[in-house]
C-alpha positions as CSV (number, residue, x, y, z in Angstrom):
1,X,27.3,119.5,34.1
2,X,25.0,121.3,35.6
3,X,23.4,124.5,33.6
4,X,24.5,127.8,35.3
5,X,21.9,129.3,37.3
6,X,20.1,132.9,36.8
7,X,18.3,135.2,38.9
8,X,14.8,136.5,38.6
9,X,15.0,138.4,41.7
10,X,13.5,141.7,40.1
11,X,10.3,139.3,39.3
12,X,10.5,138.1,42.7
13,X,10.4,141.6,44.4
14,X,7.9,142.5,42.2
15,X,5.6,139.9,42.8
16,X,6.0,140.5,46.8
17,X,4.2,143.8,46.2
18,X,0.8,144.4,47.2
19,X,0.1,145.0,43.4
20,X,2.7,143.2,41.2
21,X,3.3,144.9,38.0
22,X,4.0,141.7,36.4
23,X,3.4,140.8,32.7
24,X,2.7,137.4,31.0
25,X,6.2,137.9,29.2
26,X,7.7,137.9,32.4
27,X,6.0,134.6,33.8
28,X,7.0,133.0,30.3
29,X,10.7,133.7,30.6
30,X,10.7,132.8,34.4
31,X,9.3,129.1,33.7
32,X,11.2,128.7,30.7
33,X,14.4,129.0,33.0
34,X,12.5,126.4,35.5
35,X,12.4,123.8,32.5
36,X,16.1,124.4,31.6
37,X,17.3,123.9,35.2
38,X,18.8,127.3,35.2
39,X,16.8,128.6,38.2
40,X,17.9,127.8,41.7
41,X,15.3,125.4,43.8
42,X,14.9,128.5,46.0
43,X,14.0,130.7,43.6
44,X,11.9,128.5,41.6
45,X,9.9,127.7,44.7
46,X,9.5,131.3,45.7
47,X,8.3,132.2,42.0
48,X,5.3,129.0,42.4
49,X,4.5,130.5,46.1
50,X,4.5,133.7,44.8
51,X,1.9,133.1,41.8
52,X,-0.3,131.1,44.2
53,X,-0.7,133.4,47.0
54,X,-0.9,136.5,44.8
55,X,-3.8,134.4,42.5
56,X,-1.9,135.0,39.3
57,X,-1.8,131.7,38.7
58,X,-5.6,132.0,38.3
59,X,-5.7,134.2,35.5
60,X,-5.6,133.3,31.8
61,X,-3.0,135.1,30.5
62,X,-0.7,134.0,33.0
63,X,-1.8,130.3,32.5
64,X,-1.6,130.8,29.0
65,X,1.9,132.4,29.2
66,X,3.2,129.4,31.5
67,X,1.7,127.0,29.0
68,X,3.5,128.5,26.2
69,X,6.7,128.3,28.2
70,X,6.5,124.7,28.8
71,X,5.1,123.9,24.9
72,X,8.4,125.9,23.9
73,X,10.3,123.7,26.1
74,X,8.8,120.5,25.0
75,X,9.9,117.5,22.6
76,X,8.1,118.1,19.1
77,X,6.2,115.8,17.0
78,X,7.6,115.2,13.6
79,X,5.4,116.3,10.7
80,X,2.3,114.0,10.5
81,X,0.1,113.2,7.8
82,X,-2.4,116.2,6.4
83,X,-5.3,114.1,7.2
84,X,-5.1,114.8,11.2
85,X,-4.5,118.5,10.9
86,X,-8.4,119.3,10.9
87,X,-8.1,122.6,10.5
88,X,-10.7,123.3,7.9
89,X,-14.0,121.6,9.4
90,X,-16.9,123.5,9.3
91,X,-19.0,124.3,12.4
92,X,-20.8,121.0,13.5
93,X,-18.7,118.9,11.6
94,X,-15.8,116.8,12.4
95,X,-12.7,117.4,10.1
96,X,-10.7,114.2,11.2
97,X,-8.2,116.3,13.3
98,X,-6.8,114.8,16.8
99,X,-8.8,115.3,19.5
100,X,-8.1,114.8,23.4
101,X,-10.1,114.6,26.6
102,X,-8.2,115.2,30.0
103,X,-9.0,116.3,33.5
104,X,-6.7,118.7,35.8
105,X,-7.0,116.2,38.3
106,X,-6.9,116.5,42.2
107,X,-10.5,117.0,42.6
108,X,-10.5,114.3,45.7
109,X,-13.1,112.3,44.2
110,X,-10.8,109.2,43.2
111,X,-13.5,108.4,40.5
112,X,-12.7,105.4,38.0
113,X,-10.2,106.5,34.8
114,X,-13.4,107.7,33.0
115,X,-11.6,110.4,30.6
116,X,-9.2,107.7,29.6
117,X,-11.6,105.0,29.1
118,X,-13.8,107.6,27.0
119,X,-10.7,108.5,25.0
120,X,-10.4,104.8,23.7
121,X,-14.2,104.5,23.4
122,X,-14.0,107.6,21.2
123,X,-11.4,106.3,19.0
124,X,-13.8,103.7,18.2
125,X,-16.6,105.8,17.4
126,X,-14.0,107.1,14.5
127,X,-12.6,110.2,16.6
128,X,-8.6,110.3,15.8
129,X,-7.7,110.6,19.8
130,X,-4.1,111.5,20.8
131,X,-4.2,111.8,24.8
132,X,-1.7,113.2,26.6
133,X,-1.3,112.3,30.3
134,X,0.9,110.9,33.0
135,X,0.7,108.8,36.2
136,X,-1.4,109.6,38.9
137,X,0.1,111.9,41.5
138,X,-3.1,112.4,43.9
139,X,-5.0,109.3,43.1
140,X,-4.4,105.5,42.9
141,X,-4.8,105.0,39.3
142,X,-3.7,107.7,36.5
143,X,-4.1,107.4,32.7
144,X,-0.7,106.1,32.2
145,X,-1.0,103.6,35.1
146,X,-4.1,102.1,33.7
147,X,-2.9,101.9,30.2
148,X,0.4,100.2,31.1
149,X,-1.5,97.8,33.4
150,X,-3.3,97.0,30.1
151,X,0.0,96.2,28.2
152,X,1.2,99.6,26.5
153,X,4.9,100.5,26.8
154,X,4.1,104.1,27.1
155,X,7.6,105.3,27.2
156,X,8.4,103.6,24.0
157,X,5.7,106.0,22.2
158,X,8.5,108.3,20.9
159,X,7.8,111.3,18.1
160,X,9.1,108.9,15.2
161,X,6.4,105.9,16.9
162,X,3.7,108.8,16.6
163,X,4.4,109.4,12.9
164,X,4.0,105.8,12.4
165,X,1.0,105.3,14.0
166,X,-0.6,108.4,12.1
167,X,1.1,107.4,8.9
168,X,-2.3,105.1,7.8
169,X,-5.7,106.0,7.8
170,X,-7.1,103.5,10.0
171,X,-5.3,104.3,13.4
172,X,-7.4,106.2,15.6
173,X,-5.6,105.9,19.2
174,X,-2.3,107.1,20.4
175,X,-0.9,108.0,24.2
176,X,1.8,110.6,24.8
177,X,3.3,109.8,28.1
178,X,3.9,113.5,29.6
179,X,7.6,112.7,31.0
180,X,8.9,111.7,27.5
181,X,7.8,114.9,25.9
182,X,8.1,117.4,28.7
183,X,11.4,116.3,30.2
184,X,12.1,119.7,31.5
185,X,9.4,118.9,34.5
186,X,12.0,116.5,36.2
187,X,13.5,119.6,37.4
188,X,10.7,121.0,39.5
189,X,9.4,117.9,40.4
190,X,10.8,117.6,43.7
191,X,10.4,121.1,44.3
192,X,6.3,120.9,44.0
193,X,6.3,117.8,46.4
194,X,8.3,119.8,49.2
195,X,5.6,122.9,48.6
196,X,2.7,120.4,49.4
197,X,0.0,122.7,47.6
198,X,-1.3,123.0,44.1
199,X,0.7,125.3,41.8
200,X,0.3,126.4,38.5
201,X,2.0,123.1,37.2
202,X,-1.3,121.4,38.0
203,X,-3.1,123.3,35.5
204,X,-0.9,123.2,32.6
205,X,-0.9,119.3,31.7
206,X,-4.2,119.7,29.5
207,X,-2.8,122.7,27.9
208,X,0.6,121.2,26.6
209,X,-0.5,118.1,24.4
210,X,2.6,117.9,22.0
211,X,0.0,118.1,19.1
212,X,-0.7,121.5,19.9
213,X,2.8,122.8,19.3
214,X,3.7,120.3,16.6
215,X,0.8,120.1,14.4
216,X,-0.9,123.1,12.1
217,X,-3.9,124.1,14.1
218,X,-3.2,121.7,17.1
219,X,-5.9,119.5,18.6
220,X,-8.8,119.9,16.3
221,X,-11.1,119.5,19.5
222,X,-10.7,119.0,23.1
223,X,-12.6,118.5,26.3
224,X,-11.0,119.8,29.7
225,X,-12.5,118.8,33.1
226,X,-11.6,121.2,36.1
227,X,-12.7,120.4,39.8
228,X,-13.6,123.9,40.8
229,X,-16.1,125.8,39.1
230,X,-14.2,129.1,39.2
231,X,-11.6,127.6,37.1
232,X,-14.3,127.0,34.2
233,X,-14.4,130.3,32.6
234,X,-10.7,131.0,33.3
235,X,-10.0,127.8,31.4
236,X,-12.2,128.6,28.7
237,X,-10.4,132.0,28.3
238,X,-7.2,130.6,28.4
239,X,-7.8,128.4,25.6
240,X,-9.0,131.2,23.6
241,X,-5.7,132.8,24.0
242,X,-3.9,129.8,23.1
243,X,-5.8,129.6,19.9
244,X,-8.4,126.7,20.7
245,X,-11.4,126.9,18.6
246,X,-13.4,123.9,19.5
247,X,-13.6,122.5,23.0
248,X,-15.5,122.6,26.3
249,X,-14.5,122.8,29.7
250,X,-16.7,121.0,32.3
251,X,-17.0,120.7,35.9
252,X,-19.3,118.6,37.8
253,X,-21.7,120.2,40.3
254,X,-19.9,118.3,43.0
255,X,-16.4,119.6,42.0
256,X,-15.8,116.8,39.6
257,X,-13.3,117.1,36.7
258,X,-15.3,115.1,34.6
259,X,-19.1,114.9,33.0
260,X,-20.7,114.0,36.2
261,X,-23.2,111.0,36.4
262,X,-24.6,112.2,39.8
263,X,-25.7,115.9,39.3
264,X,-25.5,118.6,36.6
265,X,-22.3,119.5,35.3
266,X,-21.5,123.2,34.4
267,X,-20.0,123.5,30.8
268,X,-18.2,126.3,29.0
269,X,-18.1,125.6,25.5
270,X,-15.7,127.0,22.7
271,X,-17.9,127.9,19.4
272,X,-16.8,129.2,16.5
273,X,-19.0,132.0,15.1
274,X,-18.4,132.9,11.1
275,X,-16.1,129.9,10.1
276,X,-12.4,128.8,10.8
277,X,-11.4,132.7,11.0
278,X,-14.3,134.0,12.8
279,X,-14.6,135.0,16.4
280,X,-14.7,132.3,19.0
281,X,-17.6,132.5,21.6
282,X,-18.0,130.8,25.0
283,X,-21.4,129.3,25.5
284,X,-22.3,128.6,29.5
285,X,-24.8,125.8,30.1
286,X,-25.2,122.6,31.8
287,X,-25.8,118.9,30.8
288,X,-27.7,116.2,33.1
289,X,-27.4,112.7,33.0
290,X,-31.0,112.1,32.5
291,X,-32.3,115.0,30.7
292,X,-29.3,115.5,28.3
293,X,-27.8,112.1,27.9
294,X,-31.1,110.1,28.5
295,X,-28.9,108.0,30.8
296,X,-29.8,107.2,34.7
297,X,-28.3,109.3,37.6
298,X,-25.6,107.2,39.5
299,X,-24.1,108.5,42.9
300,X,-20.2,108.9,42.6
301,X,-19.6,106.2,45.2
302,X,-20.7,103.8,42.6
303,X,-17.8,104.9,40.1
304,X,-15.3,104.8,42.5
305,X,-11.7,103.9,41.4
306,X,-10.6,100.4,42.0
307,X,-7.9,99.9,44.5
308,X,-5.2,99.7,42.0
309,X,-4.5,100.3,38.5
310,X,-5.0,96.9,37.5
311,X,-8.5,96.6,39.0
312,X,-9.3,99.5,36.9
313,X,-7.6,97.6,33.8
314,X,-9.8,94.8,34.1
315,X,-13.1,96.8,34.5
316,X,-12.0,98.6,31.3
317,X,-11.5,95.5,29.5
318,X,-14.2,94.0,30.0
319,X,-16.7,97.0,29.2
320,X,-14.8,97.8,26.0
321,X,-14.9,94.2,25.0
322,X,-18.7,94.1,25.4
323,X,-18.3,91.7,28.8
324,X,-19.6,93.9,31.1
325,X,-22.0,92.6,33.7
326,X,-24.8,94.6,35.8
327,X,-22.5,95.7,38.5
328,X,-20.7,97.7,35.9
329,X,-23.5,99.8,34.8
330,X,-22.8,103.1,36.6
331,X,-19.6,103.0,35.5
332,X,-20.5,102.0,32.0
333,X,-22.8,104.9,31.7
334,X,-20.4,107.3,33.3
335,X,-18.1,106.5,30.5
336,X,-20.8,106.6,27.9
337,X,-22.0,110.3,29.0
338,X,-18.4,111.5,28.6
339,X,-17.6,109.9,25.4
340,X,-20.7,111.1,24.0
341,X,-19.8,115.0,25.1
342,X,-16.5,114.6,23.1
343,X,-18.4,113.4,20.1
344,X,-20.8,116.0,20.3
345,X,-17.8,118.9,21.2
346,X,-16.0,117.5,18.0
347,X,-18.7,117.6,16.0
348,X,-18.9,113.9,14.9
349,X,-22.7,113.9,15.4
350,X,-23.8,116.9,13.4
351,X,-24.2,120.5,14.5
352,X,-25.9,121.1,17.8
353,X,-28.0,124.2,18.7
354,X,-26.5,126.8,20.9
355,X,-27.6,126.2,24.5
356,X,-29.2,129.4,26.1
357,X,-27.0,130.8,28.8
358,X,-27.6,128.9,32.3
359,X,-30.0,126.3,30.4
360,X,-29.5,122.5,30.5
361,X,-28.7,121.0,27.1
362,X,-31.1,118.7,25.5
363,X,-31.8,117.6,22.2
364,X,-31.3,114.0,20.1
365,X,-27.7,115.2,19.2
366,X,-26.6,114.3,22.5
367,X,-28.6,111.2,22.7
368,X,-27.5,109.8,19.6
369,X,-23.8,110.2,20.8
370,X,-24.3,108.0,23.4
371,X,-25.7,105.5,21.0
372,X,-22.9,105.8,18.9
373,X,-20.6,105.3,22.0
374,X,-22.5,102.3,23.2
375,X,-22.4,100.8,19.5
376,X,-18.6,101.0,20.1
377,X,-18.5,99.8,23.1
378,X,-20.5,96.6,22.3
379,X,-19.1,95.8,18.7
380,X,-15.4,95.7,20.0
381,X,-14.4,98.4,17.6
382,X,-12.8,100.4,20.4
383,X,-10.9,97.9,21.9
384,X,-9.5,96.7,18.8
385,X,-8.0,100.3,18.4
386,X,-6.6,100.0,21.8
387,X,-4.9,96.7,20.8
388,X,-3.5,98.3,17.9
389,X,-2.0,100.8,19.8
390,X,-0.5,98.4,22.3
391,X,1.4,96.2,19.1
392,X,2.9,99.3,18.1
393,X,4.0,100.3,21.5
394,X,5.7,97.4,21.7
395,X,7.3,97.2,18.6
396,X,8.4,100.9,19.5
């Protein structure tokens, strides 16, 4: 039986004015109704359209409110071992908590699945990864597509299975399939397709990892890639509003939602000042393939995604089993620099000196992170983590 519909007509009227008097609480309530299928398609579409064309869906407080509504409607994880909470790590150190690396998508570059591969590689470096993702909406291969092609049964990774994965101290990789944990999104999927433009929902995926609303302290660290530089500071502030204390937002100079292998990447890094209860500052700086990571510069055309998820899966498996060939080098180094950035942000390679405003990050810690990532690629430890996850997902 369909849920009875409610009306947000007063909110829609307010949004139609030149200077809408709308609070984040109004948005939280309205978005929550859409997840429960308690808004008519017309009012849901009107809400998304109004938020888009008023620019409210670019305001940190509004994005945080929508993310809160989506978190509240999401499926929760059961209690996980305290070892993965990671809430008491000192600045510059990794406390063993769960970590994610994700992009907003839709940047139009259709590059290889670098954040997905980097997540697996980082798990082989000792980070405990709990990645949240979905199938592709604008590219040929999303994170869920390539992982399914590699043999994972993602729909089977339900909350009890996640608890089993992290029960032991050795498991370092898990993937949470968005449709399993956010079933309410099905109520707005058709509307989003018909609207044809990117809405606030396109920004929420990286902000609604179930770990953030199920585990005390949420994710210990994260990297979020955005495809438009104006979203960098917006996402950094949104993360602060949502309680994040260790993370980094990145945007390649060419509008790439990853750390770029071709040009500089603009970074907004959340840094704790004064310990776990101190102020969180945002450092704004750049990273560069050669100057920061000691790697070669590669044009994006050399790291383009394959024609299918299966083709990308073949490349991923070749690289993570140490069987990469010379033609894989651009993709390999693309993966290494993104993995290294995650290791640095998580604190897995020691404390990093603060980078001056607008400067390019340099220092041995970034290059050391590349070495650690490459070791995990060559010795197969990352592939072992992946195979363990596939086995558990098959049993689930």
